[in-house]
C-alpha positions as CSV (number, residue, x, y, z in Angstrom):
1,X,-9.6,-10.9,11.2
2,X,-10.0,-9.5,7.7
3,X,-7.0,-8.9,5.6
4,X,-6.1,-6.4,2.9
5,X,-4.4,-7.3,-0.4
6,X,-2.5,-4.1,-1.4
7,X,-1.1,-4.0,-5.0
8,X,1.2,-1.3,-6.2
9,X,-0.2,0.1,-9.5
10,X,1.9,3.2,-10.2
11,X,5.5,4.3,-9.6
12,X,6.7,6.2,-6.6
13,X,9.0,8.3,-8.9
14,X,8.1,11.9,-8.5
15,X,6.3,11.3,-5.2
16,X,7.3,12.8,-1.9
17,X,9.7,11.0,0.4
18,X,6.9,10.2,3.0
19,X,4.9,8.5,0.2
20,X,7.9,6.4,-0.8
21,X,8.5,5.5,2.8
22,X,4.9,4.5,3.2
23,X,5.1,2.2,0.2
24,X,8.3,0.6,1.7
25,X,6.6,0.2,5.1
26,X,3.7,-1.6,3.4
27,X,6.2,-3.9,1.8
28,X,5.9,-2.6,-1.8
29,X,9.1,-2.0,-3.8
30,X,8.0,-2.0,-7.5
31,X,4.9,-1.9,-9.7
32,X,3.0,-5.2,-9.5
33,X,4.2,-6.1,-6.0
34,X,1.5,-7.4,-3.7
35,X,1.4,-7.3,0.1
36,X,-1.2,-8.9,2.3
37,X,-1.7,-7.0,5.6
38,X,-4.1,-7.2,8.6
39,X,-7.0,-4.8,8.3
40,X,-6.1,-2.4,11.1
41,X,-6.5,1.3,11.4
42,X,-2.8,1.9,11.0
43,X,-2.7,0.0,7.7
44,X,-5.9,1.8,6.4
45,X,-4.2,5.1,7.2
46,X,-1.1,4.2,5.2
47,X,-3.2,3.0,2.3
48,X,-5.1,6.2,2.3
49,X,-1.9,8.3,2.0
50,X,-0.9,6.4,-1.1
51,X,-4.3,5.6,-2.5
52,X,-3.4,7.0,-5.9
53,X,-0.5,4.5,-6.2
54,X,-2.1,1.3,-5.0
55,X,-5.2,-0.9,-5.4
56,X,-6.8,-2.5,-2.4
57,X,-8.9,-5.6,-2.0
58,X,-10.4,-7.3,1.1
59,X,-9.5,-11.0,1.3
60,X,-10.3,-13.7,3.9
């Protein structure tokens, strides 16, 4: 199964609480943190909610 490499690029300061919670759920705490997650619809949905804060790459 494909995997997604999610990197936090911007701060969550000033963002809404649900956006902050989504970053935490993805495993991101600070700028520069990287999380590798399975490419599932649930993860894609979370990434879409915070797309302006993260960068996403597909990895094997």
